[in-house]
C-alpha positions as CSV (number, residue, x, y, z in Angstrom):
1,M,21.6,84.7,-52.7
2,A,23.0,85.4,-49.4
3,S,23.6,82.3,-47.3
4,E,21.6,81.8,-44.3
5,K,23.4,82.2,-41.0
6,A,23.6,79.2,-38.7
7,P,21.4,79.7,-35.7
8,R,23.5,81.0,-32.6
9,A,24.0,78.7,-29.7
10,P,22.0,79.6,-26.7
11,T,23.8,81.7,-24.1
12,R,25.4,80.0,-21.2
13,I,26.5,81.4,-17.8
14,Q,29.8,79.8,-16.9
15,S,29.5,80.4,-13.1
16,V,26.0,78.6,-13.1
17,A,27.4,75.8,-15.0
18,R,30.3,75.4,-12.8
19,A,28.2,75.4,-9.6
20,T,25.9,72.8,-11.1
21,R,28.8,70.6,-11.9
22,L,30.0,71.0,-8.3
23,L,26.6,69.9,-7.0
24,M,26.6,66.9,-9.4
25,L,30.2,66.0,-8.3
26,I,29.2,65.9,-4.6
27,A,26.0,64.0,-5.6
28,S,28.1,61.4,-7.4
29,D,29.3,60.0,-4.0
30,P,27.3,61.9,-1.2
31,N,28.9,60.0,1.6
32,A,32.6,60.8,0.5
33,D,34.5,63.2,2.7
34,W,34.5,65.9,0.0
35,K,36.7,68.9,1.0
36,A,37.4,72.0,-0.9
37,R,40.8,70.8,-2.1
38,S,39.6,67.5,-3.3
39,L,36.7,69.1,-5.2
40,A,39.1,71.7,-6.7
41,D,41.2,68.8,-7.8
42,A,38.4,66.7,-9.2
43,M,37.0,69.8,-11.2
44,E,40.5,71.0,-12.2
45,T,39.8,74.4,-10.9
46,S,41.9,76.7,-8.5
47,L,41.3,76.5,-4.7
48,P,40.2,80.1,-4.4
49,T,37.6,79.6,-7.2
50,M,36.4,76.4,-5.2
51,Y,35.9,78.5,-2.1
52,H,33.9,81.1,-4.0
53,L,31.6,78.2,-5.4
54,L,31.3,76.6,-2.1
55,N,30.5,79.8,-0.1
56,T,27.7,80.8,-2.7
57,L,26.2,77.4,-2.6
58,V,26.4,77.4,1.3
59,D,24.6,80.6,1.4
60,A,21.9,79.1,-0.8
61,G,21.4,76.2,1.4
62,L,22.4,73.7,-1.4
63,V,25.7,72.7,0.3
64,T,26.8,72.5,3.9
65,T,30.1,72.1,5.6
66,D,31.0,70.9,8.9
67,D,33.8,71.8,11.4
68,R,36.2,69.5,9.5
69,G,35.5,71.3,6.4
70,I,33.7,68.3,4.8
71,C,31.1,69.2,2.3
72,R,27.6,67.7,1.9
73,L,24.5,68.4,-0.1
74,G,22.4,71.0,1.8
75,I,19.0,70.9,2.9
76,N,17.5,72.9,-0.1
77,V,18.7,70.0,-2.4
78,G,16.1,67.9,-0.6
79,R,13.5,70.5,-1.3
80,L,14.4,70.6,-5.0
81,A,14.3,66.8,-5.0
82,A,10.8,66.7,-3.1
83,A,9.5,69.2,-5.7
84,Y,10.7,67.1,-8.6
85,Q,8.8,64.0,-7.1
86,Q,5.7,66.0,-6.7
87,Q,5.5,67.8,-10.0
88,V,2.5,66.6,-12.1
89,M,4.2,66.2,-15.5
90,P,7.5,64.5,-16.1
91,P,10.3,66.2,-18.0
92,S,10.1,66.0,-21.7
93,E,13.0,63.6,-21.9
94,L,10.6,61.0,-20.4
95,Q,7.4,62.4,-22.0
96,V,8.3,62.3,-25.7
97,P,9.5,58.8,-26.0
98,L,6.2,57.5,-24.4
99,H,4.2,59.3,-26.8
100,T,6.2,57.6,-29.4
101,V,5.3,54.1,-28.0
102,T,1.7,54.7,-28.5
103,E,2.2,56.3,-32.1
104,K,4.1,53.1,-33.2
105,T,1.6,50.4,-31.6
106,G,-1.7,52.2,-31.0
107,E,-1.8,50.9,-27.5
108,S,-2.2,52.5,-24.1
109,S,1.1,53.3,-22.7
110,Y,2.3,54.5,-19.3
111,L,5.2,56.1,-17.4
112,S,5.4,54.8,-13.9
113,A,8.1,55.6,-11.1
114,W,8.8,55.6,-7.5
115,R,7.1,58.7,-6.0
116,N,7.5,59.3,-2.1
117,G,8.0,55.7,-1.4
118,E,5.1,54.5,-3.6
119,M,5.1,53.1,-7.1
120,E,2.9,55.5,-9.1
121,V,1.5,55.8,-12.7
122,I,3.1,59.4,-13.7
123,L,1.8,59.7,-17.3
124,H,-0.9,57.9,-19.4
125,V,-1.2,58.0,-23.4
126,P,-4.5,56.6,-24.3
127,S,-4.8,53.9,-27.0
128,T,-5.9,54.9,-30.5
129,L,-7.2,51.4,-31.4
130,P,-11.1,50.8,-31.6
131,V,-10.7,47.8,-29.1
132,R,-9.2,49.3,-25.7
133,V,-8.8,47.8,-22.3
134,M,-9.3,49.4,-19.0
135,E,-7.0,52.3,-18.6
136,L,-5.2,53.6,-15.4
137,R,-5.0,57.3,-14.9
138,A,-1.9,59.3,-13.7
139,G,-1.9,59.1,-9.9
140,F,-2.9,55.4,-9.6
141,R,-1.0,53.4,-7.0
142,G,-1.7,50.0,-5.5
143,V,-1.3,46.1,-6.2
144,A,2.2,46.7,-7.9
145,H,3.2,43.2,-7.6
146,A,0.3,42.4,-10.0
147,R,1.3,45.0,-12.6
148,A,4.4,44.6,-15.1
149,A,5.5,48.2,-14.3
150,G,5.4,47.4,-10.5
151,K,7.6,44.3,-11.2
152,V,10.1,46.4,-13.0
153,L,10.1,49.0,-10.4
154,L,10.5,46.5,-7.6
155,A,13.2,44.6,-9.7
156,F,15.2,47.5,-10.4
157,G,14.6,49.5,-7.3
158,S,16.7,49.4,-4.2
159,E,16.7,46.5,-1.8
160,Q,15.3,48.9,0.9
161,Q,12.3,49.8,-1.5
162,R,11.6,46.0,-2.0
163,E,11.7,45.4,1.6
164,R,9.4,48.2,2.5
165,Y,6.9,46.9,0.1
166,F,6.8,43.5,1.5
167,V,6.4,44.7,5.2
168,P,3.0,46.0,5.5
169,A,0.9,43.3,4.6
170,R,0.2,40.1,2.7
171,L,0.5,40.3,-1.2
172,E,-3.3,40.8,-2.1
173,A,-4.7,39.1,-5.2
174,A,-6.2,41.3,-7.8
175,T,-7.3,38.2,-10.0
176,R,-7.0,34.3,-9.8
177,H,-3.6,34.8,-11.7
178,T,-1.9,37.3,-9.3
179,I,1.3,36.0,-7.7
180,T,0.6,36.3,-3.9
181,D,3.6,34.1,-2.6
182,K,6.6,36.2,-1.6
183,E,9.2,33.7,-2.8
184,M,7.5,33.1,-6.1
185,L,7.4,36.8,-6.6
186,L,11.1,37.2,-5.7
187,A,11.9,34.7,-8.3
188,E,9.8,36.5,-10.9
189,L,11.8,39.7,-10.0
190,A,15.0,38.0,-10.5
191,R,13.8,36.8,-14.0
192,V,12.8,40.6,-14.7
193,R,16.4,41.7,-13.8
194,D,17.9,39.0,-16.0
195,G,15.6,39.6,-19.0
196,Q,15.3,43.5,-18.6
197,Y,11.5,43.4,-18.9
198,A,8.3,42.2,-17.0
199,Q,5.2,40.9,-18.4
200,E,1.9,39.9,-16.8
201,Y,-1.3,38.2,-18.5
202,E,-4.4,38.8,-16.5
203,E,-2.6,39.2,-13.1
204,F,-4.1,42.7,-12.6
205,C,-7.2,42.7,-14.7
206,E,-9.1,39.8,-16.5
207,G,-8.7,40.1,-20.4
208,V,-5.6,42.5,-20.0
209,A,-1.9,41.9,-20.5
210,C,1.1,44.1,-19.9
211,L,4.6,44.5,-20.9
212,S,7.1,47.0,-19.1
213,V,10.7,47.8,-19.5
214,P,13.0,49.8,-17.2
215,I,14.4,53.1,-18.0
216,L,17.9,53.3,-16.6
217,A,20.5,56.1,-17.0
218,T,24.0,55.8,-15.6
219,G,22.8,52.7,-13.6
220,E,19.9,54.6,-11.9
221,L,16.3,53.7,-12.2
222,L,14.3,56.5,-13.7
223,G,11.1,54.8,-14.2
224,A,9.2,52.2,-16.4
225,Y,7.5,52.3,-19.7
226,T,4.5,50.0,-20.1
227,I,2.1,48.9,-22.7
228,S,-1.4,47.4,-21.8
229,A,-3.5,45.6,-24.5
230,P,-6.1,42.8,-24.7
231,V,-4.4,39.5,-24.0
232,D,-4.8,38.0,-27.6
233,R,-3.4,41.3,-29.3
234,L,-0.5,41.4,-27.0
235,R,0.5,37.7,-27.5
236,T,0.3,38.4,-31.2
237,R,2.4,41.6,-31.3
238,R,4.6,41.0,-28.2
239,S,7.9,41.1,-30.0
240,E,6.9,44.4,-31.8
241,Y,5.7,45.9,-28.6
242,L,8.7,44.9,-26.7
243,E,10.9,46.4,-29.3
244,A,8.8,49.8,-29.1
245,L,9.2,49.9,-25.4
246,R,13.1,49.2,-25.5
247,D,13.5,51.8,-28.1
248,A,11.6,54.4,-26.1
249,A,13.6,53.6,-23.0
250,G,16.8,53.8,-24.9
251,T,15.9,57.2,-26.3
252,A,14.9,58.4,-22.6
253,S,18.2,57.1,-21.1
254,A,20.2,58.7,-23.9
255,G,18.5,62.0,-23.2
256,A,19.0,61.9,-19.4
257,E,22.6,60.8,-19.8
258,A,23.4,63.5,-22.4
259,A,21.8,66.2,-19.9
260,L,24.2,64.7,-17.2
261,R,27.2,64.8,-19.5
262,R,26.5,68.4,-20.3
263,T,26.4,69.3,-16.7
264,L,29.5,67.4,-15.8
265,T,31.6,68.7,-18.8
266,A,30.6,72.3,-18.5
267,D,33.4,74.6,-19.3
268,D,35.1,76.5,-16.6
């Protein structure tokens, strides 16, 4: 019997891979004074090749250079970032692990992230259990300080994001359990950072409890995975649920970091 041939690896275009690697290099330290020579040295490529790459990316609006020859990300990178923020469905690296959470636990699960300065539910996987709690739909925003996902996003977000959240108005109470004191909430966020997870019992909705963990890749916050369940059920299965969330976040982080490694190590 003839042996089966191994599947062929997908074709790659080296020039595109090299240009992508260059963009990611500039993005790794966007305020550095990158010049053609320092970029060529960092990528271990020739100076003429670097000029060809830069000229192509400048024409595409993805890189800009000033009169000193310093390279920055171009205006069209901003358009790409904005489009990523606005797309309805997240990438599969974030979708698949979330579905696994509900498959393992049966509970409603959520992906939340910062979108245009707001904390938003991006994806919702409904519970498969007979007794279900009120479920949030994709696009939901508001009362983030009362939700486990909101605590994670505030805790692991930037200082500027936290300050902007506290500026507009007082912290509203969703229930009698909601934390409405800023200092108490900041202390809670410190505990979330230390423990790498957030929880809330009836702070957002009576009879409902939530657990949430951050999705981190190369030190950057990609979002938060959350389980919501009836209070008694979450108390009983809390360890199991937290493990499922952390496994999913680990899988998502590994997928994102693998994609970054493929970009940064693309062959010249």
